[in-house]
C-alpha positions as a Python dict, from the first residue, in 0.01 Angstrom:
ca = {
    (1, 'M'): (0, 0, 0),
    (2, 'P'): (362, 104, -162),
    (3, 'N'): (338, 417, -376),
    (4, 'S'): (688, 396, -503),
    (5, 'Y'): (741, 700, -706),
    (6, 'N'): (1015, 692, -961),
    (7, 'P'): (1187, 1038, -1021),
    (8, 'N'): (1298, 912, -1343),
    (9, 'L'): (934, 898, -1461),
    (10, 'K'): (926, 1300, -1423),
    (11, 'N'): (1129, 1341, -1722),
    (12, 'N'): (931, 1073, -1910),
    (13, 'S'): (602, 1236, -1853),
    (14, 'Q'): (719, 1590, -1945),
    (15, 'K'): (856, 1438, -2263),
    (16, 'L'): (536, 1258, -2325),
    (17, 'R'): (336, 1583, -2276),
    (18, 'K'): (522, 1765, -2524),
    (19, 'N'): (517, 1454, -2769),
    (20, 'M'): (149, 1362, -2740),
    (21, 'T'): (-1, 1126, -2993),
    (22, 'K'): (-255, 1293, -3247),
    (23, 'E'): (-531, 1122, -3074),
    (24, 'E'): (-427, 1241, -2734),
    (25, 'R'): (-367, 1589, -2875),
    (26, 'H'): (-743, 1576, -3034),
    (27, 'L'): (-870, 1470, -2709),
    (28, 'W'): (-703, 1714, -2498),
    (29, 'Y'): (-739, 2011, -2684),
    (30, 'D'): (-1081, 1953, -2825),
    (31, 'F'): (-1246, 1822, -2521),
    (32, 'L'): (-1077, 1764, -2193),
    (33, 'K'): (-900, 2095, -2161),
    (34, 'T'): (-1250, 2274, -2189),
    (35, 'L'): (-1383, 2060, -1904),
    (36, 'P'): (-1513, 2222, -1561),
    (37, 'V'): (-1296, 1976, -1356),
    (38, 'T'): (-905, 1955, -1350),
    (39, 'I'): (-761, 1691, -1584),
    (40, 'N'): (-386, 1638, -1585),
    (41, 'R'): (-177, 1500, -1876),
    (42, 'Q'): (83, 1227, -1849),
    (43, 'K'): (15, 1233, -1459),
    (44, 'I'): (256, 988, -1243),
    (45, 'V'): (77, 766, -1037),
    (46, 'G'): (295, 502, -840),
    (47, 'P'): (501, 340, -1112),
    (48, 'Y'): (303, 448, -1403),
    (49, 'I'): (242, 770, -1622),
    (50, 'L'): (-123, 781, -1683),
    (51, 'D'): (-250, 939, -2027),
    (52, 'F'): (-498, 1178, -1841),
    (53, 'Y'): (-606, 1177, -1470),
    (54, 'C'): (-887, 1353, -1290),
    (55, 'A'): (-826, 1372, -925),
    (56, 'K'): (-1152, 1480, -825),
    (57, 'S'): (-1301, 1173, -965),
    (58, 'K'): (-1009, 941, -915),
    (59, 'M'): (-1034, 843, -1285),
    (60, 'A'): (-763, 776, -1544),
    (61, 'I'): (-824, 810, -1914),
    (62, 'E'): (-605, 574, -2156),
    (63, 'L'): (-581, 599, -2506),
    (64, 'D'): (-450, 248, -2647),
    (65, 'G'): (-266, 213, -2978),
    (66, 'S'): (-199, -124, -3144),
    (67, 'Q'): (70, -239, -2889),
    (68, 'H'): (-201, -256, -2614),
    (69, 'F'): (-375, -539, -2813),
    (70, 'E'): (-79, -777, -2855),
    (71, 'Q'): (-10, -1018, -2562),
    (72, 'D'): (264, -837, -2388),
    (73, 'G'): (55, -505, -2398),
    (74, 'K'): (-268, -684, -2255),
    (75, 'A'): (-66, -828, -1997),
    (76, 'S'): (77, -496, -1899),
    (77, 'D'): (-232, -316, -1911),
    (78, 'T'): (-416, -565, -1677),
    (79, 'E'): (-128, -532, -1441),
    (80, 'R'): (-137, -147, -1446),
    (81, 'D'): (-532, -164, -1424),
    (82, 'N'): (-512, -385, -1085),
    (83, 'Y'): (-281, -130, -947),
    (84, 'L'): (-479, 153, -1022),
    (85, 'K'): (-799, -20, -874),
    (86, 'Q'): (-628, -88, -567),
    (87, 'M'): (-551, 278, -541),
    (88, 'G'): (-933, 338, -608),
    (89, 'I'): (-876, 477, -943),
    (90, 'V'): (-1128, 390, -1227),
    (91, 'V'): (-980, 327, -1573),
    (92, 'L'): (-1136, 410, -1871),
    (93, 'R'): (-971, 278, -2177),
    (94, 'Y'): (-1040, 399, -2545),
    (95, 'P'): (-861, 243, -2866),
    (96, 'N'): (-724, 522, -3080),
    (97, 'N'): (-951, 431, -3360),
    (98, 'E'): (-1254, 506, -3155),
    (99, 'I'): (-1105, 851, -3097),
    (100, 'N'): (-1066, 883, -3474),
    (101, 'R'): (-1404, 727, -3566),
    (102, 'H'): (-1650, 827, -3276),
    (103, 'F'): (-1496, 1100, -3109),
    (104, 'E'): (-1843, 1265, -2989),
    (105, 'A'): (-1932, 931, -2825),
    (106, 'V'): (-1609, 892, -2638),
    (107, 'C'): (-1636, 1241, -2512),
    (108, 'E'): (-2003, 1169, -2400),
    (109, 'D'): (-1892, 855, -2238),
    (110, 'I'): (-1616, 1039, -2030),
    (111, 'A'): (-1833, 1334, -1947),
    (112, 'R'): (-2079, 1081, -1808),
    (113, 'H'): (-1816, 903, -1596),
    (114, 'L'): (-1725, 1243, -1467),
    (115, 'G'): (-2075, 1316, -1364),
    (116, 'I'): (-2070, 1620, -1600),
    (117, 'I'): (-2375, 1495, -1806),
    (118, 'K'): (-2612, 1202, -1710),
}
């Protein structure tokens, strides 16, 4: 399976880390950063930049803004998710409004998938 690393993605991933959305900042600083497992922000995997990635669990955490619910966004997400699945990576997706409205529930769901809580 090709793991075509695109060096141009490094600059993009660094910019995305510096300019996280408010939902990404909230999830990172108020939850993911405090976990007893290593979570990477804006991790390059093949031709994609993942919002958050836990290598130990082979799990990606994606926060979806409104563009992900349009036809092109859905198609891109399906293609991306299929690629990641072939790499053995589980993808968890949460709409931004879930981060804003049900933060604790999202955190519990992530912790459960990481095996931190049962």
